N, C-alpha and C positions, 0 to 999 in steps of 0.2 A: 251539400253532404259529398259528394261525390270527394271533390278536393278536400273535406277532412277527414274521408278514409286516405289520399294521397296520401296528407303530411302525416300522417302514420302518427294522432295524435292521442287518440281516444284509447285506452287498454282495449277495447273491447265494445263491441253493437251499438250495446244501450247505451254507451257516455256520449254518441256519436253527436245525440241530437242536443246534447248540453253545451257541446262546443261548438255544433253546426248556430245553435242561439245565440251565445254569446259574442260570434262574429258578427253575426244578426246585428245582435245590440249594439257594438262600436260604433258604426254608421250616426246608428240614433242618439247617443251618448254627446257623441262630438259634435251633434245639431243641437241638444238640447241644449247646451252649457254655451254658444255663440250665438244661436237665433236669435232674442235678444236685439244682442248686442249690433247686429249686422242691420237687423229693421232698425236701431236708433240709427246706428249711421245713415242708412240712406235715408232719413228725414230731415237727414243734417247734409249732404252734399250732393241726394238725388238718388233713383234709382238704378240708374244707366252706370255709376261708375262700380256698384258691387253685382249688377248681373254679369258683369263683361267681366270683373276678378271671379265669380265662382265660376264661370265658368274655363277660366284658365287654370283654376283650382283642379276644375273635373279632368283636363288635361293631360298637370302630372301627378294624382294622385292616383285619379282611374288607371296609368300607368305601370306606376312602379305598385299597383296591386296584384298588376297581373305578373310583375316579377317575383313575386312576392313565394319563398317555397317552406319558409318558415310560419308555423303561427303565428308568432308574434310579431313580428312583418305584416302577418296580414289585417293582425289586431291594428296594429300601430297605422297602417295606409286606410286602414276604414276608416278611422277614429279621427285622423287629418282630412281626410276627406269631408267628415262632416261637419267638422269646425270651421275648414276653410268656404265651403261652399253654403251661404249665405244667400244664394237666392229664392228662396221660398217665400219668404216673406215680400220681399220689393215687386216680386213678379207679381204675386195677388192686390199689392196694391196697384201699381202699374196697372194691370188690365181692367181697375174699376178707373183709374181715373185718364186713363187715354177714350174713354166712352162716356158721352151724355146720362146721365141719370136710367132715364129708361128703358137704356142698353146695358145694365150694368152687371143685370143676371146672363146676356149673350157672354160680355168678358169674361164674365168667370170661370163661363161653362165651357169657353176653348180652354182657358187652361186646366180644367178636371177633364177634358176629353185627351188632351196631347197629355196629359199625366195616367187614363187609360190605356191610350195608343204604348205608352212607355211600357205598362205592367205587362201588355201584350206583345210585345213585336223584343223587349230585352231579352225574356226569359229565354226565345226563339232563337236570336242573335247566341247565346250564351251555349244552348245548345247545341247548335247546328255545328260552331265556333270552338268550343271546347275539345283541348286534347284532339290536334288536328290531325297529330301523326299517327296516331289509332284509327281516325277516323277513316282520313283521305292519305294512304299511306303513300301513294301514287305521286301525291304533292304535296308533301311533307317530310324529311326524313326523322329519323329517332336521332339524328345527328344537328340538326338544324334548332334555331333556338326557340322552334315551336315544340320542340323533343325535349328541352331542356324546361324550359317555362311552359307546360300545355294548358295556360289560362290564360296565356298572355294572347292568343290571336282576338278573342271576343272583349279583351280588354280595349289595345290596342283600336279594332274596329271601331267602339266608344268613344276613345277620345279623338280619334279622325273627327268624326262628328262632333262633337263639342268645340273642336279647335275652329269645326267653317264653321257654330254659331257662334265661336267667340269672332271670326272675323266680320259674319253681319253686323255686329252690336257697336259697329263702327255707323251703319248708316239708321241707329236706332234713336228716334228720336226723344230727348229727357223732357217728364213729364212735371214734375216738383216744381220747377221751376217757374214753369206755366200757368198751373196753378193757381200759384201763389200768387203771380201779377195781375192776374185776375181776379185772385182775391182782392188784392191791393186795391183796385179800381171799381170794384166794387165798395168796400168801405168808405173811400172819398166820395163817391157821389151819395154814398147814404149819410155820410157827415156835414156832405154841402146842403142835405137839404133837412137835416134832425134840426133839432135844439142843442144850446152850449150842455145844457145838464142833460142828456141823455148821450154822449161821446162816451163816457168811461164804460167797454166792451168787458162783460163777465168772461170770468176767469175760467178754464176750460177743467170739469172735471178729472177726477184721477181715474186712469185709466184699469187700474183694482178697485174702484169703488163702482165701475161701470157694470150693472148685473145683467142687461142684456149683451153686453158681448163676452162678460163672463161664464155666463150659463151657456151659452152657445158654445164657447170652448170645451167648458166640458163636458156636455152632450155629446159634443165630436170624439172629445178624448174618449170616451167609452168605449164607441164604433170601432174609432182605428183601434184602439185595447184588443176589439175581437178577432176585426179582419186580418190583423197582422198577427194572434196568434192563433188564428183557424187554419191562416196560411202555410203558418210554419208545422204544426200538430196535423196536418193533412199530409203535406207533402215527405214528413219522416216516417207514418206507415208503404206509404206505397214505394217509397223507395227499398222497404223491408219484404215486400210483394213483390219485388219489382219483378223474379224469375217466371211465376203462376201469373203476372199481368201480361205479361208475352204471349201466352194462349190466349188469352180475350182481348186482344188487337183484332182491330177490325172496323170499319166504315162504321155500324151501328154504336159501339161505344165510342171513337171518337168524336162522332157527331154529339151524343149526349153529353157527354163531360165539357163539349166546348160549348152547348149551348146554357150547362147548368153555371160555367164560367161568365157569358156574355150576363145571363141576369144577374148572378152575384156583382159583375162589375157594372154595371147598369144602376143597380140600388147605388151598388158604395160610390158611384159621381154624380148621385144622386144627392146621398146627404151628406158629400162634401159640395157640393156648389150652392144648396142651399143655407149650411150656417158660414161658409164661406160669405154671403152674399149678409146675412145677419151682422157678419163678423164688422165687414165693413161699412157698414149703413150704421153701427153703433156710433162711431166716432168721427169725428173732425178729417178732414185732409191730411192737415199736417201731424195727426196722431197715427195714421195708418200705416204705415212701418212699422210703428211699436207696436201697436193694435199686433200684426199679422207675426212681430215677432214674438208675442205671445205665445200668440196662438202657436205657432214652431215648435217653441220651445215647449208645453205644454204636450203636443202632441208628438213630440220626439221623444220625449221621457216617455208616454206607454210605450211608443212602437220600440222605447229600448228593452224596454219591459218585457213589454210581450212574447220575442222570439225568448230570451232568455226563460220564462217562466215559464213557457209550453215547452220545452226542451225538456228542464226538469221534469214537468207535468208527465211528460211522456216517460219517461227516465223513471220515475216513479209510478206509474200506471205497468209498464210492463215486470213491476216487482208482484201486482198482486194482479195476474189475469185470471186466479182462481178464487176469488174474492165474492162473497155471495153478494153485497149490494153494489151493483154497476161495475163490474171489473172491466181490469185494461182498459180498454182506449172508449168504452162506455162511460167512463168517468170526464174521463178529459172534456169529451164531449156535451157532458150531462154539463159540467161545469162553463163553457165556453155558452151555451147555448142560457145561464142562465146569467150570464155577462149582458150577451144581447137582449134579454126582458127588462133589466136594470135599464139600458141605454133608452127602450122605446120605452120606460117610464118617465122618464128625463126630459122628453119631447113636450110634456104635457105642461100645463100654468096649471101650479103657480112658478113649477121650477124655469122651465123656457118661459123668457122675457126678449119679447121682440120692441126691434126701435120703436118709437113714437108714430116716425110717420107711415109702419105698418101696423098701428096698435088698433 
């Protein structure tokens, strides 16, 4: 939000939420259009090449985002980063394939835990390293590159971490071919024992007709919509009340905020892990990349809608502060709570179907 203010693209403070929402949505729009493609490619050439290429794209486009001084440049780099970073679908498939069936939940929980750590550490890095010439004038001059590009330092720091991960991909084992070879050996053993009239395999079900897969994706998308919109909608009034909030700062307030954030993050991670287990258990190994690609595409679409929708909703709420029915910000959180209730209903049968091995 502070970056939107520095770009001077909003005509008034009420419009900051709209522009911030569009910037946040641009990454998800790019990922929405490309995730299925990367998932299918990962099923063809393997998980490792897609993961490595995705880390390379983070190094390039995240650095370019830090160098963006115009709003359109920030939108373009974020959208390109979202479209080129196809790591999420292959990494979910990889975490399942690298573990035995009884450890699938553990593998996916590691991915969810890493995601949660990133959600905590990432904003902290951005807050401490953004505008270094203002925060640390003794270390960074206003005439330096970090004075001219005040948001380059946190982006550069993340890019360096991504580069280290890219180098570590050299030692990352491929799982797709290993599992295909194992399945081929099992088929050969089965064929040697089976009668000739039992050789013909059954064709795999279309992913879009796989209701256990699609129902878990729909349920998670609703929770994603709420979680993303809530984060966007809450951050905007917090920024608007920043001078007042400084008078409330202290140990008790800090502990209360962090405790609430931890509880929210724990439940969000639980939802992510559970739905990922259902999705990966509902398909065969050679469809797993495409299935996770569909999931990531749908999730990205809802995450793209959420920030923009939250920004528009916030701007609309500011114009009805004195309304009789849920004035101002109260209407925002009423709508968000209704979305969460819908998500809760979708977790029950008959809507949510579980794979046969869990039924």
